Each structure stands twice: as structure tokens, then as C-alpha cells.
C-alpha positions as CSV (number, residue, x, y, z in Angstrom):
1,M,15.8,31.5,11.6
2,S,12.7,33.3,12.4
3,M,10.2,31.4,14.9
4,Q,6.9,30.6,13.5
5,I,3.7,29.5,14.7
6,M,1.6,26.6,13.2
7,A,-2.1,26.5,14.1
8,I,-4.0,23.1,14.5
9,G,-7.1,22.7,13.2
10,N,-8.8,19.4,12.6
11,V,-11.8,18.6,10.5
12,T,-12.2,15.7,12.3
13,P,-14.9,14.3,15.1
14,D,-12.2,12.3,17.1
15,S,-9.0,14.0,17.5
16,F,-7.8,13.8,21.0
17,Y,-8.2,17.6,21.9
18,A,-11.9,18.4,21.4
19,G,-11.1,22.1,21.3
20,S,-9.2,21.2,17.9
21,R,-12.2,19.7,16.2
22,L,-13.7,21.8,13.7
23,E,-16.8,20.0,12.5
24,T,-19.2,22.7,11.0
25,E,-18.2,25.2,8.3
26,K,-18.8,28.1,10.9
27,A,-16.6,26.9,13.3
28,F,-13.8,26.2,10.8
29,S,-14.3,29.7,9.4
30,A,-14.2,31.4,12.8
31,W,-11.0,29.0,13.4
32,V,-9.2,30.4,10.5
33,E,-9.8,34.3,11.2
34,S,-8.9,34.0,14.9
35,S,-6.0,31.8,14.5
36,L,-4.5,34.5,11.7
37,E,-5.6,37.4,14.1
38,A,-4.0,35.8,16.9
39,G,-0.4,35.7,14.9
40,A,-0.4,32.0,13.3
41,D,2.1,31.7,10.5
42,I,0.7,28.4,9.1
43,L,-2.6,26.8,9.1
44,D,-2.1,23.2,9.7
45,I,-5.4,21.1,8.5
46,G,-6.1,17.5,9.3
47,G,-8.6,15.4,8.3
48,C,-7.8,12.1,9.6
49,S,-7.0,11.7,13.4
50,T,-3.5,10.0,14.0
51,R,-4.0,9.9,17.7
52,P,-2.7,6.4,19.3
53,G,-5.5,3.9,19.2
54,S,-7.6,5.9,16.9
55,I,-9.3,4.3,13.5
56,A,-8.1,6.0,10.4
57,A,-10.8,7.4,8.2
58,D,-10.4,6.0,4.8
59,E,-8.9,8.3,2.2
60,E,-12.3,9.3,0.6
61,E,-13.7,10.5,3.7
62,E,-10.5,12.2,4.6
63,W,-10.7,14.0,1.3
64,R,-14.5,14.7,1.9
65,R,-13.8,16.5,5.0
66,L,-10.3,18.3,3.8
67,Q,-11.7,19.5,0.5
68,P,-14.2,22.1,1.7
69,A,-11.7,23.2,4.5
70,L,-8.8,23.9,2.1
71,A,-11.1,25.7,-0.3
72,A,-12.5,28.1,2.7
73,V,-9.0,29.0,3.8
74,R,-8.1,29.8,0.1
75,S,-11.5,32.0,-0.2
76,I,-11.2,33.6,3.4
77,A,-7.3,34.1,3.3
78,P,-5.6,33.6,0.0
79,E,-2.4,34.3,1.1
80,A,-2.1,32.2,4.3
81,Q,0.5,29.7,4.3
82,L,-1.5,26.3,4.4
83,S,-0.2,23.0,6.0
84,L,-1.8,19.7,5.0
85,D,-1.6,17.0,8.0
86,T,-1.8,13.9,6.0
87,F,0.2,10.5,5.6
88,R,-1.5,9.7,2.2
89,A,0.3,10.4,-1.0
90,E,-2.8,10.4,-2.9
91,I,-4.3,13.1,-0.7
92,A,-1.3,15.2,-0.6
93,R,-1.4,14.8,-4.6
94,R,-5.1,15.9,-4.7
95,A,-4.5,19.0,-2.4
96,L,-1.8,20.2,-4.1
97,E,-3.2,19.8,-7.6
98,S,-6.4,21.6,-6.4
99,F,-5.4,24.3,-4.0
100,G,-1.8,25.0,-5.0
101,T,1.5,25.1,-2.8
102,M,1.4,24.1,0.8
103,I,3.4,22.2,3.2
104,I,2.9,18.4,3.5
105,N,2.9,17.3,7.1
106,D,3.3,13.7,7.3
107,I,3.5,11.8,10.3
108,S,4.2,8.4,9.0
109,G,8.0,8.9,8.7
110,G,7.7,9.0,4.9
111,S,7.1,6.8,1.9
112,E,8.6,6.6,-1.7
113,A,5.2,7.5,-3.1
114,M,4.8,10.6,-0.9
115,Y,8.2,11.8,-1.8
116,A,7.4,11.3,-5.4
117,V,4.5,13.6,-4.7
118,V,6.2,16.3,-3.1
119,R,9.1,16.4,-5.4
120,A,6.8,16.6,-8.4
121,Y,4.8,19.7,-6.7
122,R,8.1,21.1,-5.3
123,A,6.2,21.1,-1.7
124,P,8.0,22.0,1.6
125,Y,7.6,18.5,3.4
126,I,7.7,17.7,7.3
127,W,9.7,14.9,7.8
128,T,8.4,13.0,11.1
129,L,11.5,11.2,12.3
130,R,9.5,9.4,15.1
131,G,12.3,9.7,17.5
132,D,15.0,9.0,15.9
133,L,17.4,12.2,15.7
134,Q,20.0,10.4,13.8
135,L,18.7,11.0,10.3
136,P,18.9,8.1,8.0
137,S,21.7,7.9,5.6
138,R,19.1,8.9,2.8
139,H,19.0,12.3,4.0
140,T,21.8,13.2,1.8
141,E,19.3,12.2,-1.0
142,M,16.8,14.3,0.0
143,N,18.7,17.8,-0.4
144,D,16.7,18.5,-3.4
145,M,13.7,18.6,-1.1
146,D,12.7,21.5,0.8
147,L,12.5,19.7,4.3
148,I,11.3,20.7,7.8
149,L,12.4,18.4,10.6
150,D,10.1,17.1,13.0
151,P,11.5,14.7,16.0
152,G,7.8,13.4,16.3
153,F,6.9,13.9,19.9
154,G,3.8,11.4,20.7
155,F,4.9,9.2,17.8
156,T,8.6,8.1,19.7
157,G,7.0,5.0,21.5
158,S,6.6,6.1,25.1
159,T,6.6,9.3,27.1
160,E,10.2,8.3,28.7
161,S,11.6,8.3,24.9
162,D,9.5,11.7,24.2
163,Y,11.7,13.3,26.9
164,E,14.8,11.7,25.7
165,C,14.2,13.1,22.3
166,M,13.8,16.3,23.9
167,R,16.8,16.3,25.6
168,H,18.7,15.8,22.4
169,L,16.6,18.1,20.1
170,D,19.5,20.4,19.7
171,E,21.1,17.6,17.5
172,L,19.3,18.4,14.8
173,R,20.6,21.8,14.2
174,T,23.2,20.3,12.5
175,Y,21.7,19.7,9.3
176,G,20.7,23.4,8.8
177,R,16.9,22.7,8.4
178,P,13.7,24.0,10.1
179,I,12.9,22.4,13.1
180,L,9.2,21.6,14.3
181,A,8.4,20.8,17.7
182,G,4.6,19.8,18.3
183,V,4.1,19.1,22.1
184,S,0.9,21.0,22.3
185,R,-1.6,19.4,24.9
186,K,0.1,15.8,24.2
187,S,0.1,13.1,26.6
188,M,4.1,13.6,27.1
189,V,2.7,17.1,28.8
190,Y,-0.4,16.1,30.7
191,K,0.3,12.4,31.8
192,P,3.1,12.8,34.2
193,L,1.6,15.6,35.9
194,G,-2.1,13.8,36.1
195,L,-3.5,16.2,34.0
196,T,-5.7,16.2,31.0
197,P,-5.5,17.6,27.5
198,E,-7.6,20.5,28.6
199,T,-6.0,21.6,31.7
200,C,-2.1,21.3,30.6
201,M,-1.7,24.9,28.9
202,T,0.8,26.0,31.1
203,A,2.8,23.1,31.3
204,T,2.9,23.0,27.4
205,Q,4.4,26.6,27.4
206,V,7.1,25.1,29.4
207,L,7.9,22.6,27.0
208,Q,7.6,24.9,24.1
209,F,10.1,27.4,25.7
210,Y,12.4,24.6,26.0
211,A,12.2,23.6,22.6
212,L,12.8,27.0,21.4
213,E,15.9,27.1,23.5
214,H,17.2,23.9,21.9
215,G,16.7,24.9,18.2
216,A,12.9,24.6,17.5
217,T,12.1,27.1,14.8
218,I,8.1,26.3,14.4
219,L,6.0,25.5,17.3
220,R,2.7,23.5,16.3
221,T,0.1,24.3,18.7
222,H,-3.7,24.4,19.5
223,D,-3.5,27.8,21.3
224,V,-2.0,30.4,18.9
225,A,-2.2,33.4,21.1
226,E,-0.6,31.7,24.5
227,T,2.1,30.2,22.2
228,K,2.7,33.6,20.8
229,Q,3.8,34.9,24.3
230,V,6.2,32.2,24.7
231,V,7.7,33.2,21.5
232,R,7.8,36.9,22.3
233,L,9.3,36.3,25.7
234,Y,11.8,33.8,24.1
235,E,12.7,36.5,21.5
236,M,13.4,39.2,24.5
237,L,15.2,36.8,26.4
238,M,17.8,36.4,23.1
239,G,17.7,40.0,22.7
240,T,15.8,40.1,19.5
241,P,13.2,42.8,19.6
242,P,10.0,41.1,18.4
243,A,7.8,42.6,16.0
244,P,5.1,45.2,17.1
245,L,1.9,43.5,18.3
246,S,-0.8,43.6,15.7
247,E,-4.3,45.2,16.9
248,G,-5.8,41.7,17.0
249,E,-2.7,40.3,19.4
250,K,-3.4,43.2,21.5
251,G,-6.7,42.4,22.2
252,L,-5.9,38.7,22.9
253,M,-2.6,39.4,25.1
254,G,-4.7,42.0,27.1
């Protein structure tokens, strides 16, 4: 499977990493353009923070934030691959109905209501396993779904369990599905080193490279250009000639 980069954009005032907060139309539009120019394959947009300890925006507020953002992407880059970061089935339904096919990125671990929406609209679905890499027996009942498996770093319960999960990431290869790794600037990266979300870019890249070595095919990131470097070096190491740099990537990589 080819490696893909998923850029994180949050139309929220309270996401854990301030650099991902896109609270104005101008900031959001600039993020769309810069992410695609830097080599993002997927734009992942969230309207409700799910950081530990956060108070979730209500459903209508989440939709109020998301609707203009999704409309902007369709206007600026209509061919861009979209991902919607939501745990609410009704938000997923509204987005798919209004803006067409997109990935549904559900950190909750799933629900019957969400599965029904995803099936009805034939949407790719990111199934967040929250640290349980032994897929529930119902996995066989979901063979009709276009699944992407996310081990759920940051949602496993502790930093120690995040690393235990990372050590066994390659077990997910058994299922033959794309594997998403989202470690970008998370507490599992910065807390053991006494850093902050703003100062742990290099440490993030180390874990991203490890994740690629152990089966990840999608890296979810706040920093597209830097993650693109990780992917390119991994491809070189594996003997896979990387695609030529775009003009935008050349400028960003120096």
C-alpha cells in the first residue's frame, strides 16, 4: 500500500495543539492550500475537540463550525480527499448528504448509528480501536465496510499503554486494511521527554518512522512538510523510489 499523509485542521478554539486551530475563514483557506501544496493526500477536519478533559461542543455548534469549512474545501480544492473527524452519526450524515463522499474518522470506537450512516453512504470509515489490537469478533460482520484501522494512540488509557500498542502495531497487518497512525505532537511524545506539543516535532518524526516500519500506511499529522520528509526517507530506505517533488514541496523542503 502506498503511504498517505493526512493533514489535521481543527475549526475549534480548544484543540490541544494551538497550531491546528483554524478559527477564521482566512486561516482555514490558507491551511487548505498550504497543506495540499506541502503534499497532503487527505484533509482531516474536526469541529469538536476530543482532547482528554475537554468539554465537547454540542451537535449544532459542531455543525455550525464544520459546514463552512467543508464548503470552503469543496470550493478551493473540489478534488481533495476529505476526512471528517466526528463521533456523531448525525454530523456524519449531514456532511455526507451535503458535501458528498468523504472518510469518516470516528475516535469513539464506533456505534450502531454510525455504522448505519457509513454503510448507507458507502463512506470509508476509520475504526479507532482505542488500544485493542485484537479486533472484536464483529470485524467479520464489517467486511462490507471500507475500513481503515486506527490503533487509537492517545485514547488507550495511558502513555504506557500507548507505547505497548505501538510495539504491537504490526499485528494489525493481519487484517489487510490500511493502518492509520496518529501520534503527531501527542502527550505520548512530549510528556516522557519533558517537552510540550509545540516543541516535540523531532520526537514526533521518530515515532512516525517507527509506525511506518511496523505497518502504518497513513500518517495523521499537524505538520505535512515534515511528515513528508519522514515518508520520503522511509521509501528510500525500503528501496521504493519516491514520487518526484512538486514545486511546492521543493520550496518547503529547501
